[in-house]
Residue, then its C-alpha position, 0 to 999 in steps of 0.5 A: m669538413n674536407s676543406s679544413y683537413k686540406y687547409y691544415k695539411k697544406q696551408t696554401p692560399e687556395a686551401a685557405a680560400d676554400l676553407m673561408k668559403t666553406y665556413e661562410d657557406i655553413i654560417k649562411n646556409q644553416k640546415g637541420t630542424r633548428k636552422v642554427v650554425p653547428p657548435g664551434i663553427c663561428a669560433e673556428y671561423g673567427y679564429f681563422l679570420i684573426q689568424n688572417g689579419k681580420q681581427e674585428e670580424g673574428l671577434a664578431m664571430f666569437t661574440k656570435e658563438k657566445e650568443l648562439y651557445p651561452e655555455s661557451a661564454v667563458f671560453m669565448d670571453h677568454l679569447i675575446k680578451k686575449f685578442t683585444k690586447 
């Protein structure tokens, strides 16, 4: 993901907008035979949303990650608890 590299290298508003669009595109347009978002994408997007002041949307993405990948439940529950305080 080139946009995440650009964002973490230089955290500009343009890079943040590009990263948001990339995450949204990946989540909306799943590819592959299963048509499921790749592991970790919802969690990364959720964390990015929380960092940018969108806590409710971020927590919803953590929940979605947990639903898609039950093996992430312990970690996602920890993050949900941490960001709901």
